[in-house]
N, C-alpha and C positions, 0 to 999 in steps of 0.2 A: 531831624538830623541834618547837620550842615554838610554839604558836599564839598569836597576839595577839587580844585582844578586839576585836570589830568597832568601828570608829569612822567618823564621817562622812567621806566622801571630800572631800579638799581639792582645789581647782582648781589647775591648773598655773600656774606663774609666767608671766604674760602678757608679761613683758619679754624672755623667752628666745625668741629667733628662730632657726628652723632654718637651718643652713648648707647650701645646696643645691650639690651637686657639678656639676650640669649646666647652669649658667648659660652657655649657648652663644652668646649674642648677640655678634656681632662677633669671634668667635674663628675666624679663617680657617684656622688651622693644623689644625683637625679636619676630616677628609674629610666632604664633604656627605652621603654615604650613611650614614656613622656617625652623623651628627647626626640624620638622619631616623629611623634605627632606634632611637636612644636615646629618642625622644619618642613612638614608637608606642603605648606603654601609656597615655599621657595624652591621646591624640587621641580625638575623637568617632568614631563609626562612619563617617560620611561623610568626615571628614578623613583617617582611617586608610586608607580606600579610595584616596584620592588619593595618599597617601604610598607605599603599596604599589605602585600603578601606576607611579609615577615611579621607584621602586627597581627594578622588574622591566623597565622600558622606558627606562632612563636615556639611552641613545643617541638614542632618538626624542624623549624629553621635552625635550632641549635645543634641538630644532628646532620644537617645537610652541608655539602661543600658549596663554595661560591659558584662553581660551574653548574651545579644542580639547581641552585636558586635562579641563576641566570637563564637556564633552560626553561624552568617552570614559569618564568615571567616574560619569556621571549625577548631578552635583552642580552647584551654582551657582558662578559666578566668585568670589563672596565666600568660599565654603568653601575654594577653592584658596588664596586669599590668606591666609585665617586659618591654614591649615595651615602655610604658609611662615613666618609670623610666630611661630607656636607653636614651630616648629623652630629659631627663633633667627635667621632671615634677615630682612632689611629688607623684602623683598617677593619677588614671583615672579621678577623679573629677577635679583635677587641669588642666588636658589637655582639658577637655570639656569646662571649664570656659574660658580658653585661646582661644579656637576656637570660642566660642560665642562672645568674645570681639573683635575678629579680623575683620577689615574692609572687607566687602564683595567684594570690588574691588580687594583685594589681592587674595581672594579665587577663583575668576573667571578668573585669568590670564591663567591657564592651561586649554586649551580647548580639549575635547575628541570627539568633533563632527567629523563625517567623512569628508574627503576631497571631495569637489565638484568642485573645480576649481584650476588653477595654482596659482592664487592670494591668495586663501585661504591657500594653502600649504605654500606659502611664509609668510603669516600672522602668521600662527602657529609657524613658525620658529622664527620670530621676537618676538612673545610673549614668547616663550621658552627662548630666549636669555634675554629678559627683566626680566623674573622671575629668571633666573640663577643669573643675576647681583644683583637683589634685595636680594635674599637668601644669596649670597656670602657676600654682605655687611652686612647682618643681623648677620652673625656669625663672622664677622671680629672684633677681639679684639684689643684694642688700645695698650695694654701692649705687646702682641705678635708682632704686627706690629713694635713697637719701637725696640723690641729685634732683629727683622730681619734687620732693618736699621742699628742698632749698629754692627751687625755681618759684614755687607757689608762695613761699614765705617772703621772697625778695621782690615779688612783682607789685608794682603800684596798681596794676589793673589786669584782670584775667579775662580773656575772651575764649569761649568754648563753642566749638562747631561740630556738627555731625548731622547726617540725614538718615531717614528710614529708621531701622531698629537702633542704629548707633545714635540717632537723634534723641531717642529716649534716654540713653546712657548720658548724653551730653546735658540733658536737662537735670538728671540726677547729680552730675558733677557740679552744675551751677547751684543747685540747692544746698549741696554739702559746703560749697565755698561760702555761701551766704551765712550758714550756721556757724562757720568758723570766723566770721567777721571779715572776710576778704571781699574786696571790691571785684565784682564779677558780672559779666554779661553773657547771655547765650541766646541770640536771636534764633527763632525756629526757622525762619525763611532762609534758604541757602544763599540767595543774593545779598540779603542783609548781612549774613556772616562775612561774606567777602568785602562788602562795603565797610563794615566795622574793622576788618583786618587792615584796610587801607588807612585807617586813622590811628593805628598802633605805632609804636616806636620803641626805642631803647628803654628798658625798664618795664615794659609790658610783657605778659606771657600769653601766648596763643596756644590753645589745646585743641587738637583735632582727633576725632574718634571715628574709626572705620575698620571693621573687622577684615575686609579684603585688602584695604590699603590702596586700592586702585580706583575708588570712586572719585570722580573728577572734582566735585565741589570742595570736599575737605582738602584735597591736594592744592586747589587754587587758593584756599584760605591760608595754608602754610606758605605757599609761594609768595603771596602778598605780604604776609607777616615778616618773612625773612628779608624781603626787599626793603622793608621799613626798619629793620634792625631789631625787631622784637625777638624774644626767646621763644622757642617752640618745643612742644611736648605732644606726643601722640600715643594713643592706645590702639593697637592693631593686632591682628592675628598673623601678619606677614611681615617679618622683620627685614625682608629684602624688597619690600614694595616701594613705589614712588613716594608714598606718604612717609614711610620710615626714613627714607634717605633725606628728607627735608627736615626731620626733627632733630633737635639737640639731644633730647632724651626720648627713648622708646620703651614703652611698657607693652609686653606681649601677652595676649590672651590666647590660650590653646583650646581647640575643640576639634573633635574627629567627625563632626556632623557634615552631612551633605545638604545642599539646598540653598535657596536664596536668602532665607531668614533663619539662620541657626540659633535656636533658643538657648542651648547650653553656652554658646559663645557669648551671647548677650549677658547671661548670668555671670560668666567669668569676668566680663568687662565691668559689670556693676560691682563685683567684689573687689576688683582692683581700685575702683573709685572709692569704695568704702574703706579699703586699706589705706589709701592716701589720707582720707578724712581721719581715721583712727590714729595714724602715726602723727599727723599734724597736731591733733588734739592732745596727744600724749606729750608732745614737745612743748605745747603752749597751754598748759592746764588752766592757769588763772585767767588768761585772756579769753579762752573759749568758754569757760564757766560764766564769766561776766557777760559775754555775748548771749549765751543761752538764757540767762536770767532776764536780760533786757527784752528778749524776744517773747519769753513766756509771759512777762508782765504786759506786753503789748497786745497779745492775743487772748489773754485770760478773760477780758470782758465779753468775748465772743462765745465762751463756753456756756452751755445750757445748764 
């Protein structure tokens, strides 16, 4: 790989504004619990405590006053109201009405009962994955999805980066792009990802994947890409993260899991990648079919 001489970092184009997928205000078609879970990463500690209490006690929450919930979570009334508005509701009453109208089958998906068997542990994971997929679909915006597809279709070259569990998703994104006949690269090494980003420019697309949105390497990849004039796309669980603020288009995956390697979140990210693949293929049926045929013919001799 040819290395470029170091040059002063150029600032990103200030006119380019990120397209956020989870502008939820006024969208009553999204279940209230999904909206709450989607904003958990961007809430303050006190606001998150209120949101989690309302998610875990939704039946009780719709009968409680704002002051009662504030007292139960040891916060001020203002914190409860701020959380409601951050989640896209007009106020506390609007959130309570949305929770009351939500089907109870949705609210019952996340089980907090203790594990009593191996099968129950597996069942809880399946439910968490199902909930993550439901919530991710709930905040998926058609306009943002179309913008992401347009970026892919118009790119002369795509660079994909991610580390850890998100690195697995990045490799899946890379394989989908190849099957679509798109020029794509996805180095596994994080330093190589940044080096490749330094070689991008206008007409290229750089994709960064990070559930937290605060991992340094993907952020550095997008910073470098924007300084070179490349278009940027990210898949993250935090639409207010440093990574999301650098991206022209943001796709949000939602998960209610705790821990350093949320499995349901990774499945939700994978599903977003597959959604991009499916929509792109539907838009370009003949091209994709021709690409698939060429690939099948190439690997057919390897079949036993």
